[in-house]
N, C-alpha and C positions, 0 to 999 in steps of 0.2 A: 907547193902550199897545196893543204887539201881544202877541199871543197864541205860546207857546212848545208845540210837540207835537214826536213823531217817531215814524217807522215801522221804523228799520232796526234788526239785531240789536241793538246797542250801545245803542241809544235803549231797544227793547223791556226791554234788561235795565234801563236805568236808570229806565223808567218801574214795572218790576215793584218794583225796591228802593224807590221814591218810594211806591208803593203799600202797602206796608208800614211805610214811615215815616209816613202819614198817621194811620196806628194811633194813635200816639205826639202828633202834633203834626195835629192834622184841619185846621184853619184856618193853619196855618202852616209846612206842608211846606215852602215853596220854598229857604229856605237850604241846607237838605238836599240836595236837587235839584241846587241850583246848585253844592254842593261836590262832589259827583260828577262832573258835568262838568266840572267843573276839574279834578279828579283823573284824569277821563279823558283830555280832550282839552289840557289845557295841560301836567299832569306825567305823560303820557302811561301812565298806571298800567292796569293791567287790572282790569275791577271785579271782583274774586274777592270771597269771602266775607270773607277779615281786611283788605282796603280798604274794604270796603262798611261793615264794622262798626267799622274805625280812623275812618271818615269820620265815621261816626254817632255816636261819642264826642266827635270833635271840633266839630260842632256843637248836643249835649247832649243829643242822643238815649242812650235806655238802651242798649247794645250787648246785653246779655242778653235782655231783653225784644224788639231788635229779629233777634234770632236764635231766639227763641219763635215771632216773626211768619213767620221765613222756614220755618217748619217747618210752618206751618199752611195748610194744601190750598183752604179755599174761597175767599181771595184771587183765586185765580185767575181766575174769575169775571166779579170785576171789573173786573180788569186786563184781559181779553179784550175786556170792551163798551167802554172808554176805549180801547183798539187803535181797535178797529171803528170806533168815532166819529171818530176823527185820520183814519184811512184815508180815511172817505167824506168829510171836509172836505178831503181833497187833501193831507193830511200826507204827506211821503215820505223825512221826514229831520232829525234834530236839532241846531241849533233850527230846524226851520221856524216862521217867524213868521208871521203874519196879522194885516192892519189892518184896522179898523172901516171903514175908509172902502172897502177891497177890496183885491186885490191879498195874496200870499202866496207868500213863497219862503224859501229855505235860505240860511244864511249861516254862511260858513265863514272865519273870521280866526285868521292864524298869526304873530305874537303879538296878543292881544287887545291892544286899546286901553284905556285909564283914563281915568279923570278927566272932566276938560270935554272931551278928544279923543274918548271914546266916546261921549259926546252928539252930538259935531259930527258925526262916522261915523255913529253909528245913524240920526241925520234925514235924512243923505244915502241912506242906503239906504232909509228911509220914504219920500221923493220920489220915488224911478226906480220902488220897488215898486208903492205904490199909485198915484202919479199915473201911469203909463204902463203899461198892462195890456198892451200888444201886446209888452213886452219879455220874453220868454221863458226868455231864459239868457243869464249872463254869467259867461264863465271864464278866468281866467287861465292860462299855462301853468306849470308848476312851476317854482320859482326855486332 
């Protein structure tokens, strides 16, 4: 399976918010992270305080605790380390997906596929990215 990381301004904001979510769900914060990415990329929402807190409540986090955690400055050091590690691994946007067999790339799909079609597209993406490390960029003109 691939690992997802990021380094853009939006990604940094999502990582920061995700770090706060990890305090409530240390072993399973991914649903919150995914919900934030969907809010931003699929629903075109700003990741402002009201959105962050609303999404927290939607995935079962305590919005009041999230608010307290967002006021806690000590989490910044941990997030800075996570960001530096991601950049060192070549992450440059979200989602940047790295594969165990080698290769990594940023993937953007609009709209996102679902169900069996999503699995087929991901398998194709993996074959291209991990299978031929000479491919540096594939970009489509805006439609």
